[in-house]
Every structure is written in structure tokens, then in C-alpha cells.
C-alpha positions as CSV (number, residue, x, y, z in Angstrom):
1,M,77.5,126.3,35.2
2,T,81.1,126.2,34.5
3,P,82.7,122.9,35.3
4,A,84.5,122.2,38.3
5,G,88.1,122.0,38.5
6,P,90.3,119.2,39.1
7,R,91.3,120.9,42.2
8,K,87.8,121.6,43.8
9,V,86.6,118.2,42.4
10,A,89.3,116.3,44.5
11,A,88.4,118.7,47.6
12,R,84.9,117.6,47.2
13,I,86.1,113.7,46.7
14,G,88.2,114.5,50.0
15,A,85.3,115.9,51.8
16,L,83.1,113.0,51.3
17,A,85.4,110.4,52.3
18,C,85.6,112.5,55.7
19,V,82.2,112.2,56.4
20,G,82.0,108.5,55.1
21,L,84.8,107.8,57.7
22,V,83.0,109.6,60.3
23,L,79.9,108.1,59.4
24,A,81.5,104.7,59.7
25,A,82.9,105.6,63.0
26,C,79.5,106.6,64.3
27,S,77.5,103.5,62.8
28,S,80.2,100.4,64.6
29,G,80.4,102.3,67.5
30,G,83.4,103.6,66.9
31,G,85.8,106.0,68.7
32,D,89.5,105.6,70.0
33,P,89.9,103.1,72.9
34,A,92.4,105.8,74.2
35,D,89.5,108.1,74.8
36,Y,86.8,105.5,76.5
37,P,84.8,106.0,78.4
38,E,83.2,109.1,76.9
39,D,79.5,108.2,77.9
40,D,77.8,106.0,80.2
41,I,78.2,102.8,80.6
42,E,74.7,100.2,80.8
43,V,75.5,97.5,83.0
44,I,72.6,94.5,82.3
45,V,71.8,92.4,85.2
46,P,70.1,89.2,83.4
47,F,67.8,88.6,86.7
48,S,65.4,91.2,88.3
49,A,65.9,94.3,90.5
50,G,66.6,93.5,94.1
51,G,68.4,90.0,93.6
52,P,71.4,88.9,94.6
53,T,73.1,89.2,91.2
54,D,71.4,93.0,91.1
55,T,72.8,93.7,94.6
56,V,76.4,92.7,93.5
57,T,76.7,94.6,91.0
58,R,75.4,97.9,92.3
59,M,78.0,97.6,95.0
60,V,80.5,98.1,92.3
61,A,78.9,100.3,89.6
62,D,79.0,103.3,91.6
63,P,83.2,103.3,92.8
64,M,83.6,101.9,89.1
65,G,82.3,105.0,87.9
66,E,83.9,107.3,89.7
67,D,87.1,105.9,88.6
68,L,86.0,106.0,85.5
69,G,84.5,109.5,85.1
70,V,81.0,108.4,83.9
71,Q,78.0,106.9,85.6
72,L,77.4,102.8,85.3
73,V,73.7,102.4,84.4
74,V,72.4,99.2,85.7
75,Q,70.0,97.9,83.4
76,N,67.8,94.5,84.6
77,I,66.8,92.1,81.5
78,D,65.5,88.8,83.2
79,G,64.6,85.9,81.7
80,A,64.8,82.7,81.1
81,G,67.4,81.8,84.3
82,G,69.6,84.5,82.9
83,T,69.7,83.6,79.5
84,V,67.4,86.6,77.8
85,G,69.5,89.4,79.1
86,A,72.7,87.8,77.9
87,G,71.9,87.3,74.5
88,Q,71.2,90.6,74.7
89,A,74.4,91.5,76.1
90,A,76.1,89.1,73.6
91,T,74.9,91.0,70.5
92,A,75.7,94.3,71.9
93,D,78.1,96.9,70.1
94,P,81.7,95.9,71.0
95,D,82.5,99.2,72.2
96,G,82.6,98.7,75.6
97,Y,79.4,100.7,76.3
98,T,77.4,97.8,77.5
99,V,78.8,95.1,80.5
100,L,77.6,91.9,81.3
101,M,77.5,90.6,85.2
102,H,76.6,87.3,85.2
103,H,77.2,84.7,88.1
104,I,77.4,80.8,88.0
105,G,74.7,80.7,85.5
106,M,77.0,81.5,82.7
107,S,78.7,78.1,83.2
108,T,75.3,76.4,83.6
109,A,72.9,77.5,80.4
110,P,74.9,75.7,78.0
111,A,74.2,72.0,79.8
112,L,70.3,73.2,80.8
113,Y,69.2,75.1,77.3
114,D,69.3,73.2,73.8
115,D,69.0,76.3,71.8
116,L,70.9,78.8,74.1
117,A,71.7,81.7,71.9
118,Y,75.3,82.4,72.4
119,D,78.1,80.8,73.1
120,P,79.7,81.7,76.8
121,V,82.9,81.7,75.4
122,A,83.3,82.6,71.9
123,D,80.7,85.3,72.3
124,F,82.1,87.2,75.5
125,K,85.6,88.5,76.6
126,P,85.7,88.0,80.6
127,V,86.6,91.3,82.0
128,G,87.3,90.0,86.0
129,L,85.5,88.1,88.7
130,V,83.9,90.0,91.8
131,T,82.9,88.1,94.9
132,E,81.9,84.2,95.5
133,V,78.9,84.4,97.6
134,P,78.0,81.3,100.0
135,M,74.4,79.9,99.6
136,T,72.0,79.3,102.6
137,I,69.5,77.0,103.6
138,I,66.4,78.6,104.4
139,A,62.4,78.1,105.3
140,R,59.9,79.6,106.6
141,S,60.1,80.9,110.4
142,D,57.3,78.6,111.6
143,F,58.4,75.2,109.6
144,E,58.6,72.5,111.7
145,P,62.2,71.5,111.7
146,E,64.6,73.2,114.0
147,T,68.3,72.1,113.4
148,F,69.8,71.6,109.8
149,E,69.7,67.6,111.4
150,E,66.3,67.7,111.7
151,F,65.8,69.4,108.2
152,V,67.4,67.1,106.4
153,T,65.2,64.2,108.6
154,F,62.1,65.7,107.5
155,V,62.1,66.6,104.3
156,Q,63.3,62.8,103.4
157,E,60.3,61.8,105.1
158,N,58.0,64.3,103.6
159,A,59.1,64.6,100.3
160,D,55.9,64.3,98.4
161,T,54.5,67.6,100.5
162,V,56.9,70.3,101.1
163,T,58.1,72.7,98.8
164,M,61.2,74.5,97.5
165,A,60.9,78.0,96.1
166,H,63.3,79.2,93.4
167,A,64.0,81.7,91.1
168,G,63.8,80.0,87.7
169,E,65.7,77.1,85.7
170,G,69.1,78.2,86.0
171,S,69.0,80.1,88.8
172,A,71.6,80.1,91.6
173,S,68.8,79.1,93.4
174,N,67.6,76.4,91.6
175,L,71.0,75.1,91.1
176,C,71.4,75.0,94.6
177,G,68.3,73.6,95.2
178,L,68.8,70.5,92.6
179,L,72.1,69.8,94.5
180,L,70.4,69.8,98.0
181,T,67.6,67.8,96.6
182,D,70.2,65.0,95.0
183,A,72.0,64.9,97.9
184,L,69.2,63.8,100.2
185,G,68.0,61.4,97.8
186,V,64.7,63.1,97.2
187,E,62.3,64.6,94.7
188,V,60.2,67.9,96.0
189,T,57.7,70.3,94.2
190,A,59.7,73.3,93.1
191,V,58.1,76.4,93.2
192,P,59.5,78.2,90.3
193,Y,59.4,82.9,90.8
194,D,60.7,85.4,88.6
195,G,63.4,86.2,90.7
196,T,64.6,85.6,93.7
197,G,62.7,88.9,95.5
198,P,59.4,87.0,94.9
199,A,60.6,84.0,96.5
200,M,61.6,85.0,99.5
201,T,58.4,87.4,99.8
202,E,57.0,84.5,99.7
203,I,59.2,82.0,102.1
204,V,58.8,85.1,104.4
205,G,54.9,85.2,103.9
206,G,54.8,80.9,104.6
207,Q,53.2,80.7,101.6
208,V,56.5,77.8,100.2
209,D,58.3,76.1,103.0
210,F,62.2,76.4,102.1
211,M,64.9,77.7,100.0
212,C,68.4,77.8,99.1
213,D,69.8,80.8,98.2
214,Q,72.9,83.3,98.3
215,T,73.7,85.2,101.7
216,T,73.3,88.3,99.4
217,N,70.1,88.0,99.4
218,T,69.0,86.1,102.6
219,T,71.2,87.6,105.4
220,G,68.9,90.4,106.0
221,Q,66.0,88.2,106.8
222,I,67.7,85.8,108.9
223,T,69.1,88.5,111.5
224,A,65.9,89.8,111.6
225,G,64.4,86.6,112.3
226,E,61.7,86.7,109.5
227,V,62.6,83.2,108.3
228,K,64.0,80.0,109.6
229,A,67.9,79.6,108.6
230,Y,69.6,76.0,108.8
231,A,72.8,75.6,107.3
232,V,75.7,77.9,104.9
233,T,76.8,75.6,102.0
234,T,80.5,76.5,102.6
235,P,83.3,74.4,104.1
236,E,83.7,77.2,107.2
237,R,81.0,79.1,108.9
238,I,80.8,83.0,107.6
239,D,81.9,85.7,109.5
240,A,78.4,87.6,109.1
241,L,76.0,84.4,110.2
242,P,78.5,83.0,112.7
243,D,76.0,81.2,114.5
244,L,74.6,79.2,111.5
245,P,76.0,75.8,110.9
246,T,78.0,74.3,108.0
247,T,76.1,71.7,105.6
248,A,79.3,69.6,106.1
249,E,78.2,69.9,110.3
250,G,75.2,68.8,109.6
251,G,76.5,65.5,108.2
252,Q,76.1,66.6,104.3
253,A,79.6,67.4,103.5
254,D,78.2,66.8,99.5
255,I,75.8,70.1,100.0
256,E,78.6,72.2,99.2
257,V,78.2,75.6,96.3
258,S,79.0,78.9,96.2
259,V,78.0,81.2,93.8
260,W,80.6,83.4,91.6
261,H,80.2,86.6,89.9
262,G,81.8,88.6,87.0
263,L,81.8,90.4,84.7
264,Y,82.0,90.1,80.6
265,V,81.8,92.1,77.7
266,P,81.3,91.3,73.6
267,A,83.8,89.0,72.1
268,E,85.3,92.2,69.7
269,T,85.2,94.4,72.2
270,P,89.1,95.7,71.5
271,D,91.6,94.5,74.7
272,E,92.5,98.3,75.5
273,I,88.9,98.5,76.3
274,V,88.9,95.2,78.5
275,T,92.1,96.3,80.2
276,K,90.7,99.7,81.5
277,L,87.3,98.1,82.9
278,T,89.5,95.4,84.7
279,E,91.4,98.3,86.7
280,S,88.5,100.0,87.1
281,L,87.2,97.1,88.5
282,Q,90.1,96.1,91.0
283,V,89.7,99.9,92.3
284,A,86.4,99.1,93.0
285,L,86.6,96.0,95.2
286,A,89.6,97.4,97.0
287,D,86.9,100.1,98.3
288,Q,86.1,100.2,101.9
289,T,82.6,100.9,101.1
290,V,81.9,98.0,99.0
291,I,84.8,95.6,101.3
292,D,82.1,96.5,104.2
293,Q,79.1,96.1,102.4
294,M,79.8,92.6,101.0
295,A,81.0,91.6,104.6
296,D,77.1,92.8,106.1
297,L,76.0,90.3,103.4
298,G,77.8,87.4,104.0
299,T,80.6,88.0,100.9
300,A,83.3,89.4,100.2
301,P,85.6,90.9,97.2
302,V,88.0,88.3,95.5
303,S,91.6,88.6,95.2
304,E,93.1,91.3,92.7
305,D,95.2,88.3,91.0
306,Q,91.3,86.9,90.5
307,A,89.8,90.1,89.0
308,T,91.3,89.6,85.7
309,P,90.0,88.1,82.5
310,E,92.8,85.2,82.9
311,A,91.7,84.1,85.8
312,H,88.1,84.6,85.1
313,A,88.6,82.3,82.0
314,A,90.2,79.5,83.8
315,L,87.4,79.0,86.2
316,L,84.6,79.7,83.7
317,D,85.9,76.6,81.6
318,E,86.7,74.4,84.4
319,Q,82.9,75.5,85.5
320,L,81.7,74.6,82.0
321,A,83.4,71.3,82.4
322,T,82.0,70.6,86.2
323,W,78.3,71.5,85.4
324,G,78.1,70.0,82.3
325,D,79.1,66.8,83.9
326,I,76.9,67.5,86.8
327,I,73.2,68.6,84.6
328,G,74.0,65.6,82.0
329,A,74.5,63.1,84.6
330,G,71.1,64.4,86.2
331,Q,69.0,64.6,82.9
332,G,70.6,61.0,81.8
333,G,73.0,62.8,79.6
């Protein structure tokens, strides 16, 4: 066999180098951020399908997909108060094709879980806030109290027998329930469920007494008369439920909480990709259909200046400190 000449050897080396570069790009989820997105985007929701966070995600997924020219495919990965799905998102390829939608639980997890597999700040880049959802205090339709004031008295006098549903440790309903019982100075029997959907089913069915949960999960049942509603946990009444008094009106101003939602990507995701996702999120939040859908469920999109990485990061930092203090105090820390 005739030995290859210098030019042929060089050509082969060059070809192999090109193949190597292509393989490296593929293996690292590479591609020019300027061309992003070229494929569908997975949106991890770390809670069960049909719950409040899932509902909010699906509201914005379609208009974001239309703006980006691809589909945003929702993947529900629930468990451990949202930490299972968030952990998977944290270790995903930082190529913009895995996005996380999480709520206030992103700021409470470090105080709740000693062995948390991710750092909410170090392992993620915020994309932007989406909405801030009020909470409602509801009960089975035949629960004895008729007003919020009567509810407060009844729970305080019957704390050893009443039951409170929530969607698992670290869930929004769990956090609101803790705030509620702390303000009332009682301990009640908490009944955890695998998501707010099953919890709501048990409330409607009368198997558990009461729950504190987001309007995105309760407004339909309240207006249909399937549950008894006592109060909303915001300073002002909300348009979707104008007859529902605030906790402050019922003499419990300390019971004030809402649940914010935001989008995240893995920390090493290029800034150019984050910018594209932020801009697309802002387009979705300005969509009239999204505005109307959120209004029907007692919430609204955040303003454009809140749907930014900077505003999102600032709120996350503030909430990490706030809930760290609250949960730490409750655990004797």
C-alpha cells in the first residue's frame, strides 16, 4: 500500500477534527444561541397535573411557544414539595431546552430540607416572574362555621378534632396552612396529599375539613358552591371573588400570603438564551387570552418590569431570607 502523502494526511486530520467538533457540540447540547430555539422546549412543573402551578404553566406555554416558533411541552415531575422536579431541572443540560416553572417553594425548600440536592441561587438563572396568586381559606361544604370569624373560633375550640388538607410538605397549601394555624395559636391534624388536585377532591367529598390554597385551584369550586369559602389572604378583595372577605376584615391581618411563580433555567445557560425566554415570557403575559384566563382564576400577570431576571432574582433573595426566618423559628432554629 502506498503511504499517504502529507496533504492527504493533513486532510484526514482536518476531517477528523471537524467530526470531533461536531460530536463535542452534540454531546454538550451545543448550537449557536443565536439559532435558539430549534426544537421543542420541555417545561418541568414539579407538581402534579391539574394543580395551580400546572395551570399557570399551561396558560403561558402556548403563547410562548407561538412566539418562539416551537412547542413548550409541560412535564409534571412531582414529589417532595417540588424538590424532585426542581432537582432534575438543576442538572439538565444548560441549553435552554429544559425550563423550570416553580412557585414560592423555591424560596422555602432550603429551610425545609436538610439534604436539598440543589441551591436555588447557585444552580439556576431566573428568567422572570409570571404571576402572584392569592390564597383562599376553604372548607367542605357542610363544615359548621358560616363566616371567617366563626371559622377562627371553631378551629381554636376544636383544634384536636379538625383536619387540614395540604399538598405535601413545602407546598403552597402547606405553607399557608402553617401560617394560618400559627396565627390562630393552634395545632391541628394535617392531612398531606400528593398534590392539590387530590386534596381538593377530598375537600369536595367531605373527607377532610379545610384547606388553604391558591385561587387558581379553588375559584371554580367556590363559584360552583362545591366548597365553603371563608376568606382571601390578600390586603384587598379580588375581582374574581368580590364577595369573599379578606383575612384582615375578619380580624386576622397576620394571615397574609400570596404565591409567586417564576421561570428558571440551569445556571450555565447562555445569557442570550435567557434573554430570548424572558422576551417570550413578556409577550405571553401581555396576551389578552392569558390576562383573561388569569382574571377568571383570581390572579393577573406581573408587570413587564417584574417579568425580568433582575426582578425575579431580587424577590427570590428576599423570600429566601424571609421564609428562612419564619420556618427556622417554627422549627426552633
